N, C-alpha and C positions, 0 to 999 in steps of 0.2 A: 364767151363770157359766161360766168357762173354767178348766179344770185341766189342766196339762201336767206330765208327769213327765220329768225329765232327770237323768242320772247326774252326779255331781260328778267333774270331771276331776282337780283338784288341790285340796288344802288349802294355802293360802298364809298364812304368818305374817310379819307386818311389825312390826319393833320401831322405835319412834320414840324419839329421845333428847331430853334437856333442850334447850329452845329451838326445836325443830323446829315449823314451822307444820303443823298436822294436815292440813288440806285440801291444801296445796301438796305436802307430802311423800307423802301417799297418792296424789295424782294423778301425781307423778313416779315412784313405785314401779310404778304400773299401766303407765305409758308405757315405763319401762326394761325391764319384764318381759313386755311384750306381753300384758297382761291386758285383754281386750276386754269380757268379760261375767263378772261374779262377784257373789255375794251377800255382803254384809258380815254375817257371822254373829255376831261378838262383838268387844268391845273393852273394855279396862280400863286404868286408869292415872290420871294427874292432869294438870291444866293450870294455867297461871298466870292465865288470863283466860277469858272466854267471849264469843262472838259468834255469834248465831244469829238466824233470823227465824221467825215464826209467823204463821198466818193470823188475822185479827181480825174478818172479816165472813162471814156465811153465804151471800153471793151470789157468783155468778161474773161476772167474775173476782174472786177475793178480794183484799182489801187486806192487805198484809203489815206487820207491826211488826218492827223490827229492834232487838235487845237486845245491847248491848256494854258490858262492864265489866271492869276490872282487879280480879279476885277469884279467888283460888286455889280449886280444887274437885277432887273426885274425879270420874272418868268411870266411870259404872256401865254405860253401853252406848253403842255406835254401831251403828246399823242402816242398811240401805239397799242400794244396789247400785252396781256399775260397769256402765254401759250404753254399749256401743260405745266404751269407753275413758274415758267421762265419769263422774266420781264424783258420785253423788247420795246424800248421807249425812245422817242425823238423829242428833243427839248428846244424851245425857242427862247432865247434871252433877248433883252433889249436894254439899251442905254439911251442917252439923250440924243443920239444921232442915228443909230441903226438897230435893226433886229438881226440876229445871227444864231446859228445853232446847227444841230445835226443829231446823230445817234448818240444818246446819253452814255457817257463813260463813268467809271467809278471815281469817287473823290469830290464830287460836286457837293458843297456844304451849304445848308440853309442859312440865310442871314437873319431874317425876322420870323418868317413862318412860310410854310408851303402847304396848300390844300390840294389834294389830288382826288378826283372823282372817277370811280370805276363802275362800269356796268357789267355785272357778272352774267355770263351766258352759258348755256349747256350746249357747247359746240366745240369740237376739236379743230382749232385753227390750223393744225398741221395738215389737215386734209386739203387746204388750199395750196399747200406746197407740193402735194403729190400729183403724179400724173396718173390718171385713171378715168374710168367712165363717169360721166356726169351723175348717173344714178348712185354710184358708190360714194360720191362726194356729198350728196344731199343728206345722207343719213344723219 
């Protein structure tokens, strides 16, 4: 196991408006504000549709299933990270009966609003994906 403690540089709040593409707008906000590495802490709002993918097999590499539908839903969470400027987000939608979601795909449009909260950190998340000595990863 690897545990690294890093302070939060800034809390960044992003408001998306009706019709905004969630992934495209979040990516553009990160680019325009020079956000290289951040944790997606929370998000809430609603969308007009959903588009996500989930893994469907237990073997590597996994097979993905893509789910896309024109159906309004509440967003009860978005989690993930911005890693060297690239958004890696997972989204959870809900309706009157169930919650569902997976890896956020392009084309999800905001219905009423969507607020996203980011905690910017001075840490290269790519180091968690590398294989190396623990001492190298802590830097």
